Steps between C-alpha positions, in 0.01 A plus 500: 500500500569527130378239254726319253365716215566819698849370580560454125384859435735632769792297361438652156493851649821436693694389191587858412591603856855551617582403860408795724677365811792272577547277801868465586717373782322731746180299457153645539459785748204709615604805296518292184160345574350847545644611166370189322156547658492865390605401147224238488242751621570703185582229243344180646761281327873481568797299380773438757847361438681295764876535468735201520654627825161500674424247771158448334394319187257693282214276617585551869532877461175527305311288755629705794428835333152390393417371846626809683316753278191289421575462130504202263789335321413478131810323372860418585748427223870470574607800704189709426161508666175673410274620781146641474299699751166648399434861596141479624445878494643583157565185295755543221478154344158380390514122482265364234429160653326453832 
């Protein structure tokens, strides 16, 4: 569980990120989840865009992805969501606040 101060740090880091994945009318499938999980293993932080033709809202997509890959939703704004998953073996992001 991330604290509010850690969430603020992650939001600041995510400002410069471009969406790495898009969720469209096909929804969320196992292959996409595996790719997102692999991406998070390397980068720990991802921005996802949910397209207008998707059957999900950004909040719904982020919640489902986070639940299925054991990650945390940092923020959802409009059609974009930020998801964080710490790499326990080789952390990339060192959060200052505990």
